[in-house]
All heavy atoms as an XYZ file, in Angstrom:
733
protein
N     -47.053      9.087    -61.966
C     -46.833     10.373    -62.606
C     -48.048     11.279    -62.449
O     -47.913     12.468    -62.237
C     -46.511     10.127    -64.087
C     -46.195     11.361    -64.842
S     -44.628     12.002    -64.243
C     -44.286     13.185    -65.464
N     -49.219     10.681    -62.549
C     -50.447     11.450    -62.423
C     -50.615     11.994    -61.008
O     -51.127     13.090    -60.820
C     -51.637     10.580    -62.823
C     -52.841     11.407    -63.221
O     -52.726     12.603    -63.442
N     -53.978     10.753    -63.321
N     -50.169     11.238    -60.016
C     -50.260     11.679    -58.621
C     -49.358     12.889    -58.388
O     -49.745     13.839    -57.708
C     -49.889     10.519    -57.670
C     -50.913      9.395    -57.795
C     -49.793     11.008    -56.244
C     -50.537      8.146    -57.043
N     -48.173     12.855    -58.961
C     -47.233     13.970    -58.820
C     -47.800     15.220    -59.485
O     -47.739     16.316    -58.926
C     -45.864     13.609    -59.419
C     -45.235     12.471    -58.617
C     -44.945     14.824    -59.451
C     -43.988     11.910    -59.234
N     -48.388     15.059    -60.655
C     -48.981     16.193    -61.367
C     -50.150     16.774    -60.590
O     -50.279     17.998    -60.476
C     -49.425     15.762    -62.769
C     -49.939     16.863    -63.680
C     -48.872     17.924    -63.892
C     -50.398     16.284    -64.998
N     -50.989     15.925    -60.018
C     -52.107     16.403    -59.201
C     -51.614     17.145    -57.967
O     -52.178     18.160    -57.578
C     -53.013     15.249    -58.796
C     -53.833     14.726    -59.954
O     -54.036     15.428    -60.943
N     -54.299     13.499    -59.845
N     -50.568     16.636    -57.336
C     -50.001     17.295    -56.159
C     -49.428     18.660    -56.528
O     -49.609     19.635    -55.799
C     -48.908     16.443    -55.538
O     -49.426     15.227    -55.101
N     -48.756     18.727    -57.662
C     -48.198     19.992    -58.122
C     -49.303     21.002    -58.423
O     -49.197     22.177    -58.070
C     -47.332     19.765    -59.351
C     -46.634     21.001    -59.924
C     -45.671     21.578    -58.896
C     -45.915     20.663    -61.200
N     -50.372     20.561    -59.022
C     -51.506     21.441    -59.316
C     -52.122     21.956    -58.022
O     -52.473     23.130    -57.912
C     -52.553     20.701    -60.184
C     -53.849     21.479    -60.255
C     -52.001     20.450    -61.566
N     -52.227     21.105    -57.016
C     -52.775     21.526    -55.728
C     -51.887     22.567    -55.064
O     -52.382     23.544    -54.493
C     -52.950     20.323    -54.805
C     -54.081     19.415    -55.197
C     -54.193     18.221    -54.272
O     -53.614     18.241    -53.159
O     -54.853     17.243    -54.655
N     -50.580     22.377    -55.117
C     -49.649     23.335    -54.507
C     -49.721     24.679    -55.214
O     -49.782     25.735    -54.572
C     -48.202     22.775    -54.518
C     -47.200     23.849    -54.162
C     -48.091     21.599    -53.581
N     -49.744     24.663    -56.531
C     -49.826     25.911    -57.300
C     -51.155     26.606    -57.036
O     -51.201     27.827    -56.854
C     -49.619     25.635    -58.807
C     -49.953     26.850    -59.645
C     -48.194     25.181    -59.063
N     -52.244     25.851    -56.983
C     -53.549     26.429    -56.702
C     -53.576     27.067    -55.316
O     -54.078     28.176    -55.138
C     -54.627     25.358    -56.817
C     -56.017     25.908    -56.605
O     -56.343     26.944    -57.241
O     -56.793     25.317    -55.819
N     -53.020     26.367    -54.323
C     -52.943     26.905    -52.959
C     -52.117     28.186    -52.929
O     -52.512     29.172    -52.327
C     -52.322     25.854    -52.030
C     -52.115     26.341    -50.618
C     -53.140     26.275    -49.700
C     -50.889     26.875    -50.204
C     -52.962     26.720    -48.406
C     -50.697     27.316    -48.920
C     -51.734     27.240    -48.019
O     -51.559     27.695    -46.747
N     -50.979     28.160    -53.621
C     -50.096     29.320    -53.629
C     -50.784     30.530    -54.257
O     -50.764     31.621    -53.704
C     -48.806     28.988    -54.382
C     -47.818     30.117    -54.414
C     -47.069     30.411    -53.295
C     -47.655     30.878    -55.556
C     -46.157     31.446    -53.303
C     -46.745     31.922    -55.583
C     -45.998     32.204    -54.455
N     -51.413     30.338    -55.400
C     -52.063     31.453    -56.081
C     -53.274     31.962    -55.311
O     -53.556     33.159    -55.297
C     -52.471     31.044    -57.499
C     -51.328     30.804    -58.465
C     -51.866     30.307    -59.799
C     -50.485     32.046    -58.651
N     -53.977     31.063    -54.656
C     -55.162     31.460    -53.886
C     -54.782     32.360    -52.713
O     -55.459     33.327    -52.422
C     -55.886     30.214    -53.389
C     -57.135     30.506    -52.621
C     -57.820     29.217    -52.208
C     -59.045     29.498    -51.383
N     -59.669     28.263    -50.902
N     -53.680     32.035    -52.038
C     -53.294     32.784    -50.842
C     -52.208     33.824    -51.105
O     -51.889     34.610    -50.223
C     -52.831     31.812    -49.754
C     -53.916     30.871    -49.336
N     -55.050     31.294    -48.704
C     -54.052     29.530    -49.496
C     -55.837     30.261    -48.466
N     -55.248     29.181    -48.950
N     -51.647     33.831    -52.294
C     -50.582     34.776    -52.632
C     -51.061     36.222    -52.550
O     -50.358     37.094    -52.057
C     -50.070     34.461    -54.038
C     -48.905     35.293    -54.467
C     -47.657     35.064    -53.926
C     -49.053     36.303    -55.395
C     -46.569     35.820    -54.311
C     -47.973     37.064    -55.791
C     -46.735     36.821    -55.254
N     -52.262     36.497    -53.015
C     -52.804     37.857    -52.994
C     -53.034     38.401    -51.600
O     -53.067     39.612    -51.396
N     -53.162     37.530    -50.620
C     -53.380     37.986    -49.248
C     -52.153     38.679    -48.669
O     -52.267     39.453    -47.733
C     -53.794     36.818    -48.366
C     -55.164     36.288    -48.725
C     -55.534     35.092    -47.897
C     -56.860     34.536    -48.359
N     -57.211     33.316    -47.658
N     -50.979     38.403    -49.237
C     -49.774     39.087    -48.770
C     -49.860     40.583    -49.024
O     -49.302     41.382    -48.277
C     -48.535     38.524    -49.476
C     -48.037     37.180    -48.994
C     -46.951     36.671    -49.918
C     -47.516     37.273    -47.577
N     -50.533     40.970    -50.101
C     -50.651     42.378    -50.472
C     -52.096     42.861    -50.396
O     -52.449     43.849    -51.022
C     -50.083     42.598    -51.875
C     -48.615     42.439    -51.887
C     -47.702     43.371    -51.528
C     -47.877     41.281    -52.236
N     -46.436     42.859    -51.634
C     -46.501     41.581    -52.075
C     -48.213     40.010    -52.681
C     -45.504     40.662    -52.332
C     -47.214     39.103    -52.932
C     -45.886     39.434    -52.760
N     -52.928     42.149    -49.635
C     -54.334     42.518    -49.438
C     -55.087     42.602    -50.757
O     -55.934     43.466    -50.938
C     -54.443     43.831    -48.656
C     -53.723     43.782    -47.337
C     -52.499     44.411    -47.164
C     -54.236     43.057    -46.283
C     -51.815     44.336    -45.964
C     -53.570     42.984    -45.076
C     -52.364     43.624    -44.929
O     -51.689     43.546    -43.743
N     -54.796     41.725    -51.688
C     -55.485     41.663    -52.974
C     -56.595     40.620    -52.899
O     -56.566     39.587    -53.545
C     -54.501     41.310    -54.100
C     -53.367     42.283    -54.329
C     -52.401     41.727    -55.372
C     -53.893     43.628    -54.773
N     -57.581     40.909    -52.082
C     -58.723     40.009    -51.922
C     -60.001     40.832    -52.021
O     -60.011     42.029    -51.725
C     -58.672     39.257    -50.575
C     -57.551     38.257    -50.545
C     -58.556     40.210    -49.426
N     -61.063     40.186    -52.412
C     -62.348     40.861    -52.528
C     -63.026     41.010    -51.183
O     -62.774     40.245    -50.250
N     -63.902     41.993    -51.049
C     -64.585     42.202    -49.765
C     -65.496     41.041    -49.367
O     -65.672     40.778    -48.180
C     -65.389     43.483    -49.975
C     -65.312     43.813    -51.405
C     -64.237     42.994    -52.031
N     -66.049     40.335    -50.334
C     -66.916     39.203    -50.001
C     -66.123     38.045    -49.409
O     -66.656     37.258    -48.636
C     -67.684     38.742    -51.237
C     -68.721     39.733    -51.675
C     -69.525     39.212    -52.833
C     -70.573     40.242    -53.224
N     -71.393     39.773    -54.335
N     -64.851     37.942    -49.765
C     -64.005     36.872    -49.232
C     -63.564     37.153    -47.801
O     -63.190     36.239    -47.075
C     -62.749     36.708    -50.092
C     -63.008     36.268    -51.504
C     -61.722     36.231    -52.313
O     -60.657     35.977    -51.722
O     -61.792     36.466    -53.522
N     -63.586     38.416    -47.395
C     -63.036     38.780    -46.083
C     -64.056     39.424    -45.158
O     -63.679     40.021    -44.158
C     -61.856     39.753    -46.275
O     -62.312     40.901    -46.983
C     -60.726     39.091    -47.033
N     -65.332     39.319    -45.471
C     -66.375     39.866    -44.619
C     -67.099     38.706    -43.944
O     -67.614     37.815    -44.615
C     -67.375     40.699    -45.444
O     -66.656     41.713    -46.133
C     -68.415     41.336    -44.536
N     -67.140     38.745    -42.621
C     -67.755     37.667    -41.852
C     -68.697     38.259    -40.826
O     -68.451     39.339    -40.281
C     -66.681     36.823    -41.157
C     -65.689     36.236    -42.118
C     -64.477     36.868    -42.360
C     -65.985     35.072    -42.793
C     -63.579     36.335    -43.257
C     -65.087     34.531    -43.690
C     -63.877     35.156    -43.919
N     -69.761     37.548    -40.561
C     -70.757     38.038    -39.615
C     -70.317     37.816    -38.163
O     -70.539     38.661    -37.306
C     -72.096     37.348    -39.869
C     -73.231     37.923    -39.059
C     -74.570     37.349    -39.462
O     -74.658     36.651    -40.471
O     -75.534     37.625    -38.733
N     -69.672     36.694    -37.915
C     -69.260     36.351    -36.562
C     -67.747     36.184    -36.494
O     -67.107     35.778    -37.460
C     -69.938     35.060    -36.104
C     -71.435     35.139    -36.122
C     -72.159     34.509    -37.119
C     -72.111     35.867    -35.157
C     -73.537     34.591    -37.153
C     -73.486     35.954    -35.174
C     -74.213     35.320    -36.183
N     -67.192     36.471    -35.338
C     -65.750     36.404    -35.150
C     -65.206     34.988    -35.345
O     -64.124     34.810    -35.898
C     -65.376     36.929    -33.761
C     -63.899     37.010    -33.434
C     -63.201     37.956    -34.399
C     -63.694     37.460    -32.004
N     -65.953     33.983    -34.921
C     -65.457     32.605    -35.044
C     -65.388     32.134    -36.503
O     -64.770     31.115    -36.791
C     -66.310     31.645    -34.209
C     -67.702     31.465    -34.724
N     -68.710     32.350    -34.416
C     -68.238     30.518    -35.533
C     -69.819     31.952    -35.004
N     -69.565     30.833    -35.687
N     -66.009     32.858    -37.431
C     -65.958     32.503    -38.853
C     -64.694     33.019    -39.548
O     -64.372     32.580    -40.645
C     -67.171     33.073    -39.588
C     -68.494     32.490    -39.143
C     -69.673     33.181    -39.795
O     -69.500     34.280    -40.356
O     -70.766     32.615    -39.754
N     -63.983     33.934    -38.897
C     -62.797     34.533    -39.507
C     -61.669     33.504    -39.523
O     -61.289     32.975    -38.481
C     -62.357     35.799    -38.736
C     -61.095     36.391    -39.340
C     -63.473     36.819    -38.709
N     -61.112     33.204    -40.707
C     -60.021     32.225    -40.766
C     -58.715     32.808    -40.243
O     -58.556     34.020    -40.145
C     -59.911     31.899    -42.261
C     -60.496     33.058    -42.959
C     -61.504     33.674    -42.038
N     -57.789     31.935    -39.919
C     -56.465     32.344    -39.452
C     -55.600     32.613    -40.685
O     -55.003     31.710    -41.257
C     -55.853     31.254    -38.584
C     -54.557     31.688    -37.948
O     -54.198     32.878    -38.068
O     -53.894     30.838    -37.327
N     -55.553     33.875    -41.111
C     -54.852     34.233    -42.337
C     -53.350     33.991    -42.229
O     -52.709     33.633    -43.205
C     -55.115     35.690    -42.717
C     -56.525     35.927    -43.175
C     -57.384     36.748    -42.461
C     -57.008     35.321    -44.318
C     -58.677     36.962    -42.885
C     -58.299     35.524    -44.753
C     -59.133     36.349    -44.032
O     -60.413     36.552    -44.443
N     -52.773     34.180    -41.057
C     -51.336     33.936    -40.912
C     -51.021     32.462    -41.118
O     -49.980     32.120    -41.662
C     -50.840     34.395    -39.535
C     -50.621     35.875    -39.424
C     -51.906     36.652    -39.282
O     -52.902     36.119    -38.831
N     -51.911     37.906    -39.671
N     -51.905     31.599    -40.696
C     -51.695     30.165    -40.896
C     -51.766     29.815    -42.379
O     -51.039     28.950    -42.853
C     -52.750     29.375    -40.109
C     -52.570     27.893    -40.159
C     -51.327     27.440    -39.418
O     -50.833     28.125    -38.541
N     -50.818     26.286    -39.783
N     -52.615     30.513    -43.127
C     -52.774     30.231    -44.551
C     -51.647     30.810    -45.387
O     -51.376     30.326    -46.474
C     -54.097     30.802    -45.056
C     -55.305     30.146    -44.468
C     -56.576     30.838    -44.900
O     -56.559     31.867    -45.553
N     -57.702     30.261    -44.524
N     -50.972     31.838    -44.912
C     -50.035     32.581    -45.736
C     -48.576     32.192    -45.500
O     -47.689     32.618    -46.233
C     -50.253     34.099    -45.531
C     -49.780     34.895    -46.734
C     -49.567     34.591    -44.294
C     -50.545     34.639    -47.947
N     -48.291     31.344    -44.540
C     -46.884     31.075    -44.217
C     -46.141     30.390    -45.357
O     -44.967     30.664    -45.583
C     -46.757     30.284    -42.911
C     -47.134     28.845    -43.014
C     -48.355     28.302    -42.791
C     -46.279     27.753    -43.379
N     -48.322     26.951    -42.992
C     -47.048     26.588    -43.358
C     -44.935     27.660    -43.722
C     -46.534     25.346    -43.653
C     -44.422     26.415    -44.029
C     -45.218     25.278    -43.987
N     -46.808     29.513    -46.100
C     -46.121     28.828    -47.192
C     -45.727     29.796    -48.321
O     -44.563     29.801    -48.736
C     -46.988     27.694    -47.734
C     -46.346     26.966    -48.885
S     -44.826     26.119    -48.460
C     -45.471     24.603    -47.824
N     -46.639     30.644    -48.828
C     -46.202     31.618    -49.843
C     -45.130     32.573    -49.325
O     -44.246     32.983    -50.078
C     -47.484     32.373    -50.204
C     -48.579     31.423    -49.899
C     -48.099     30.644    -48.711
N     -45.165     32.909    -48.036
C     -44.160     33.798    -47.456
C     -42.771     33.172    -47.556
O     -41.818     33.803    -48.028
C     -44.524     34.084    -45.993
C     -43.535     34.958    -45.287
C     -43.523     36.324    -45.503
C     -42.625     34.420    -44.395
C     -42.616     37.133    -44.841
C     -41.718     35.215    -43.732
C     -41.716     36.581    -43.962
N     -42.643     31.918    -47.156
C     -41.348     31.258    -47.212
C     -40.924     30.961    -48.652
O     -39.736     31.007    -48.966
C     -41.348     29.980    -46.371
C     -41.204     30.261    -44.908
C     -42.243     30.005    -44.040
C     -40.046     30.803    -44.396
C     -42.126     30.279    -42.694
C     -39.911     31.083    -43.050
C     -40.951     30.822    -42.197
N     -41.877     30.683    -49.519
C     -41.533     30.481    -50.919
C     -40.986     31.765    -51.540
O     -40.062     31.729    -52.358
C     -42.738     29.981    -51.704
C     -43.147     28.548    -51.420
C     -44.423     28.196    -52.184
C     -42.040     27.582    -51.757
N     -41.524     32.901    -51.151
C     -40.988     34.171    -51.639
C     -39.594     34.443    -51.091
O     -38.752     35.014    -51.788
C     -41.936     35.320    -51.300
C     -43.195     35.384    -52.137
C     -44.125     36.481    -51.610
C     -42.877     35.616    -53.596
N     -39.329     34.044    -49.845
C     -37.975     34.183    -49.298
C     -36.984     33.332    -50.085
O     -35.872     33.778    -50.388
C     -37.941     33.777    -47.817
C     -38.578     34.730    -46.827
C     -38.528     34.138    -45.426
C     -37.902     36.075    -46.855
N     -37.385     32.123    -50.417
C     -36.512     31.248    -51.200
C     -36.319     31.802    -52.602
O     -35.200     31.807    -53.130
C     -37.097     29.819    -51.233
C     -37.040     29.207    -49.836
C     -36.356     28.948    -52.240
C     -37.821     27.931    -49.681
N     -37.394     32.289    -53.207
C     -37.294     32.879    -54.537
C     -36.362     34.086    -54.535
O     -35.568     34.269    -55.454
C     -38.682     33.295    -55.038
C     -38.736     33.931    -56.411
C     -38.293     32.931    -57.471
C     -40.135     34.429    -56.694
N     -36.432     34.880    -53.490
C     -35.532     36.031    -53.374
C     -34.075     35.582    -53.346
O     -33.212     36.186    -53.992
C     -35.858     36.823    -52.118
C     -34.965     38.010    -51.896
C     -35.251     38.725    -50.587
O     -36.006     38.194    -49.753
O     -34.703     39.823    -50.398
N     -33.796     34.517    -52.613
C     -32.427     34.027    -52.535
C     -31.953     33.470    -53.877
O     -30.791     33.628    -54.245
C     -32.296     32.952    -51.462
C     -32.373     33.496    -50.070
C     -31.385     34.622    -49.853
O     -30.212     34.509    -50.186
N     -31.863     35.716    -49.312
N     -32.860     32.832    -54.605
C     -32.483     32.313    -55.923
C     -32.192     33.443    -56.905
O     -31.261     33.361    -57.698
C     -33.591     31.416    -56.470
C     -33.807     30.105    -55.724
C     -35.019     29.381    -56.291
C     -32.573     29.235    -55.789
N     -32.964     34.505    -56.834
C     -32.755     35.638    -57.736
C     -31.482     36.395    -57.370
O     -30.716     36.799    -58.237
C     -33.975     36.583    -57.708
C     -35.166     35.883    -58.353
C     -33.676     37.893    -58.431
C     -36.464     36.626    -58.199
N     -31.249     36.565    -56.078
C     -30.095     37.341    -55.620
C     -28.863     36.473    -55.387
O     -27.916     36.922    -54.747
C     -30.446     38.090    -54.335
C     -31.556     39.125    -54.457
C     -31.875     39.726    -53.097
C     -31.168     40.201    -55.444
N     -28.858     35.279    -55.893
C     -27.745     34.349    -55.663
C     -26.409     34.944    -56.095
O     -25.398     34.777    -55.446
C     -27.996     33.052    -56.408
C     -26.845     32.086    -56.313
C     -27.183     30.803    -56.962
N     -27.865     30.016    -55.917
C     -28.265     28.793    -56.074
N     -28.121     28.204    -57.228
N     -28.825     28.141    -55.105
N     -26.410     35.673    -57.174
C     -25.161     36.242    -57.685
C     -24.620     37.341    -56.778
O     -23.430     37.591    -56.741
C     -25.386     36.795    -59.085
C     -25.721     35.724    -60.086
C     -26.032     36.298    -61.435
C     -26.448     35.169    -62.368
N     -26.924     35.659    -63.642
N     -25.503     37.997    -56.046
C     -25.076     39.087    -55.164
C     -24.686     38.594    -53.781
O     -24.185     39.343    -52.976
C     -26.191     40.123    -55.034
C     -26.481     40.838    -56.328
C     -27.527     41.882    -56.124
C     -27.801     42.599    -57.428
N     -28.783     43.660    -57.276
N     -24.983     37.352    -53.488
C     -24.631     36.797    -52.187
C     -25.827     36.738    -51.254
O     -26.859     37.354    -51.477
N     -25.657     35.968    -50.212
C     -26.712     35.766    -49.229
C     -26.813     36.986    -48.319
O     -25.821     37.408    -47.730
C     -26.400     34.512    -48.410
C     -27.463     34.172    -47.420
C     -28.675     33.681    -47.841
C     -27.241     34.365    -46.073
C     -29.661     33.356    -46.921
C     -28.208     34.046    -45.148
C     -29.433     33.535    -45.581
N     -27.997     37.538    -48.193
C     -28.205     38.711    -47.344
C     -28.918     38.268    -46.072
O     -30.142     38.277    -45.983
C     -29.017     39.746    -48.094
C     -28.266     40.285    -49.295
C     -29.065     41.286    -50.046
N     -29.606     42.281    -49.120
C     -30.381     43.275    -49.504
N     -30.701     43.419    -50.757
N     -30.844     44.127    -48.627
N     -28.140     37.879    -45.085
C     -28.695     37.367    -43.841
C     -29.520     38.426    -43.121
O     -30.575     38.128    -42.566
C     -27.565     36.864    -42.938
C     -28.005     36.275    -41.608
C     -28.849     35.038    -41.830
C     -26.803     35.961    -40.749
N     -29.078     39.689    -43.150
C     -29.796     40.727    -42.431
C     -31.217     40.903    -42.976
O     -32.159     41.133    -42.224
C     -29.040     42.052    -42.478
C     -28.827     42.562    -43.884
O     -28.952     41.825    -44.858
N     -28.497     43.834    -43.994
N     -31.397     40.782    -44.278
C     -32.714     40.915    -44.876
C     -33.623     39.758    -44.473
O     -34.798     39.960    -44.155
C     -32.577     40.994    -46.394
C     -33.872     41.343    -47.074
O     -34.643     42.142    -46.504
O     -34.110     40.835    -48.178
N     -33.080     38.550    -44.456
C     -33.860     37.380    -44.066
C     -34.256     37.445    -42.590
O     -35.399     37.160    -42.235
C     -33.067     36.097    -44.332
C     -32.688     35.899    -45.769
C     -33.887     35.804    -46.678
O     -34.879     35.182    -46.327
N     -33.809     36.417    -47.824
N     -33.330     37.846    -41.744
C     -33.620     37.952    -40.310
C     -34.671     39.023    -40.065
O     -35.582     38.843    -39.251
C     -32.324     38.232    -39.512
C     -32.634     38.592    -38.080
C     -31.396     37.033    -39.581
N     -34.590     40.132    -40.780
C     -35.574     41.190    -40.627
C     -36.962     40.720    -41.043
O     -37.950     40.972    -40.343
C     -35.175     42.425    -41.459
O     -33.895     42.868    -41.031
C     -36.180     43.542    -41.303
N     -37.067     40.025    -42.154
C     -38.360     39.526    -42.623
C     -38.955     38.524    -41.635
O     -40.138     38.614    -41.282
C     -38.207     38.873    -43.989
O     -37.837     39.806    -44.950
N     -38.145     37.590    -41.178
C     -38.638     36.589    -40.228
C     -38.978     37.216    -38.875
O     -39.969     36.843    -38.243
C     -37.611     35.480    -40.062
C     -37.414     34.599    -41.298
C     -36.241     33.656    -41.082
C     -38.666     33.844    -41.632
N     -38.188     38.183    -38.429
C     -38.462     38.856    -37.159
C     -39.762     39.638    -37.226
O     -40.540     39.665    -36.265
C     -37.321     39.790    -36.788
O     -36.132     39.080    -36.617
N     -39.993     40.280    -38.346
C     -41.242     41.019    -38.519
C     -42.434     40.078    -38.455
O     -43.452     40.370    -37.830
C     -41.223     41.766    -39.853
C     -42.451     42.562    -40.087
N     -43.432     42.153    -40.937
C     -42.859     43.739    -39.559
C     -44.407     43.039    -40.934
N     -44.076     44.003    -40.107
N     -42.316     38.917    -39.085
C     -43.401     37.947    -39.070
C     -43.639     37.416    -37.651
O     -44.773     37.315    -37.197
C     -43.085     36.823    -40.039
C     -44.170     35.796    -40.167
C     -45.497     36.026    -40.416
C     -44.033     34.393    -40.041
N     -46.177     34.844    -40.471
C     -45.307     33.824    -40.252
C     -42.952     33.562    -39.808
C     -45.520     32.461    -40.205
C     -43.177     32.207    -39.773
C     -44.451     31.667    -39.967
N     -42.561     37.105    -36.944
C     -42.689     36.591    -35.573
C     -43.288     37.649    -34.661
O     -44.149     37.357    -33.819
C     -41.317     36.097    -35.057
C     -40.912     34.841    -35.804
C     -41.356     35.848    -33.551
C     -39.484     34.393    -35.542
N     -42.853     38.885    -34.809
C     -43.412     39.978    -33.995
C     -44.884     40.157    -34.290
O     -45.699     40.339    -33.367
C     -42.645     41.284    -34.271
C     -43.130     42.508    -33.498
C     -42.902     42.312    -32.002
C     -42.420     43.740    -33.983
N     -45.257     40.080    -35.529
C     -46.663     40.200    -35.899
C     -47.486     39.087    -35.285
O     -48.606     39.313    -34.806
C     -46.804     40.202    -37.420
C     -48.169     40.503    -37.888
N     -49.085     39.523    -38.127
C     -48.773     41.676    -38.150
C     -50.213     40.063    -38.519
N     -50.060     41.374    -38.543
N     -46.963     37.878    -35.294
C     -47.674     36.743    -34.692
C     -47.776     36.895    -33.167
O     -48.763     36.504    -32.577
C     -46.943     35.444    -35.017
C     -47.228     34.905    -36.386
C     -48.661     34.442    -36.514
O     -49.137     33.622    -35.710
O     -49.321     34.937    -37.451
N     -46.743     37.456    -32.556
C     -46.728     37.595    -31.103
C     -47.778     38.582    -30.604
O     -48.454     38.322    -29.609
C     -45.322     38.043    -30.632
O     -44.367     37.113    -31.106
C     -45.264     38.136    -29.127
N     -47.924     39.701    -31.295
C     -48.851     40.728    -30.819
C     -50.270     40.550    -31.352
O     -51.146     41.315    -31.024
C     -48.345     42.141    -31.172
C     -48.217     42.308    -32.687
C     -47.046     42.431    -30.477
C     -47.832     43.697    -33.115
N     -50.474     39.517    -32.143
C     -51.807     39.268    -32.697
C     -52.725     38.804    -31.634
O     -52.967     38.337    -30.783
C     -51.690     38.269    -33.833
C     -52.993     37.955    -34.490
C     -52.754     37.193    -35.752
N     -52.149     35.913    -35.514
C     -52.835     34.775    -35.466
N     -54.100     34.767    -35.656
N     -52.202     33.643    -35.254
């Protein structure tokens, strides 16, 4: 039981830490680097909160039905962003 609780705490901590990056809610000290090789791969860090928000959207909008066009648009935008990066 303790292992499950620790894992859940780690997931929530990871989600909250990277959740603000979706809306650029980060401090300048966290995103200022002297050398290019020090810059982390933000897209790699943010994919889990992105998909969790897609799932949350579907849970909230469950009564209105599945909106495939919205999901395809969100995923296409992400893929396009990754392609031209």
